[in-house]
N, C-alpha and C positions, 0 to 999 in steps of 0.2 A: 612454667614449673613453680618456683618460689624464689624469693629473694632472701638470701642468708643474712644480708645486712639488716633488712627489716625485722627478721626474726630476732636478731641480736638487739635491735632497738626495743622491741617489745619486752624482751627479758630485762634489759637495762632499766626500762621504765618500771617494770614490776619490782625489781630489787630496790629501786629508789623509793617507790610508794610504800614498800614494806620495811624500809630502813634496814635493809640487809646489805652486807658487804659485797662489793663487786670484785671477786677474787679471780686470780689467774686460772685456778683450777676450774671454777664454774664456767668461765668463758672457753677454756680449752675443751672441756667436755661438750659444751654446746657446739663448738666448731667441728668436733669429730662426729657428733650426731648429724649435723648438716651435710656431712660428706657421705653418709649412709643413705643409699637409695632404696629404702624399704624397711622391713622390720629388723629389730635388733634386740638382744637381751643384754643384761648387765655384763656378763662374762665376755661377750663379743666386743662390747664397747671398751672394757678394760684391756682386752688383748690389743685392740687397735691403738689405744693410748700407750701401752707398753712398747709396741712396735715402733712408735714414734718417740721413744725415750722420754715419755711423760709418765712419771710414776705417781699414782694417786690411789688412795685406799678405796676399798670396796664401799665403805660407809660414805665416803665423799661422793662416789658415783651415785649411790642410791639417794642420798640427800639432794643432790643436784637434780636428779631426774624428778624427784618429788616437787621441787621448786619449779621446774620446767612444766610439769603437768599443771600445777596451780596457776602458772602464768599463761596457760593456754597454748603452749608451744609444742608440747609432746602429749600424745595420747597413749594409754595403757590398754593392752589387750590381754584378757585372761582366756586363752584359747581352750585350755583344759585345766584340770586341778593342779597340774604340775608345770604347765607351759605358760609363762608370762613373757610377753614381748612388748616393745614400745615402737613408736613411729612418730615422725614429725606430723603435727596436725595438718600442715599444708599438703601432705601426701595422703593422709588418711581418708579424705573425702572422695578420692578418685577410684576407689575399688572396694570390693567385698572379699570375704574369706571363705574358702572351702577347707574344712578341717577334717582330717582322717581321725575317726574315733579309735582306731586301732594303733597307729604308729605316731600320731600327733603331727604329721606333716601338714603344713599350711600352704595353700595355693591361693594366690590373689586372683580375683575374678573382676574383670572390667566389663560392666554391662550398663550402658547409658540409659536403657529403658527402665531397669530396676532403680537406678539412681533418680531418674526423673519421677518415677512413681512415688518413691519415698519422699523426696523433697517437696513434691506438690501437695502432700497431705497436710491438712491444717488440724492442729490439736488445740482445743479450747484452753485458754489461760496458760499457754506454753509457747515459748519462742525457740524455734529450731536453730541450732548452731551447726551440728554435724551429726552423722549417724554411722553406725557400724553394723554390718549384717554378717552373721556367722551361719554357715551351712555345714552341718555335720553329716558324715557318711563314711564310705570306705574308698580309699585311693586305689588306683589301678594296680599298684605294686602289691598291696595287701590282698586285693581281690585275686591276683594271680597266685600269690603264696597259698591262699586258702584253697584255691582250685587244685593246686599241685598236692597239697596235703590230703584233700579228699580223694584224689586219684590214688595216692599211695595207700590209703586205708582200705581201698576196695580189693 
C-alpha cells in the first residue's frame, strides 16, 4: 500500500525546503488524510477532524491541502464543475474513475491493462509521474430512474 511515515517525511522535507512552519494542525490534517482509503473532500476531512475533537478552520484545511498538493503528497480531482475531491498520491495511481454525468457519483475502476497501456506511452520531452483517467457516462441508478420516468410518461 503506502507508508504513512514516508509521506510524513516527504511533507516535512517540503516544509523545511520552503521555510514553512511545521505546525500541529498541518500534521494532524495529514494524519487524518492518511487514514482515508480513497477520495475525500474538505467537508469530509473537517468532519473527521471534529469527530476526533481537533478543531481547525476551513481555511487551515484548504491551505494545508494546497501545501500537500505542492509537496506531491495529495492529488486533486475536478470530477465535475461542482465536485472536487482529493486523494493521497500513493493511492491515485492504482485506479481510474467512472463519473456519472447526471448525479456526480464516482466509481473507482481498477484495470491493470489500461494502467499498463498508459504508463508504457512515451511522450517527447516529458517525464511521466502519474496519470488520472476520467470516464463520463450514466450510472446504473440514474439509468434505472430514467427508464422508470419514460415508462410513466407513456
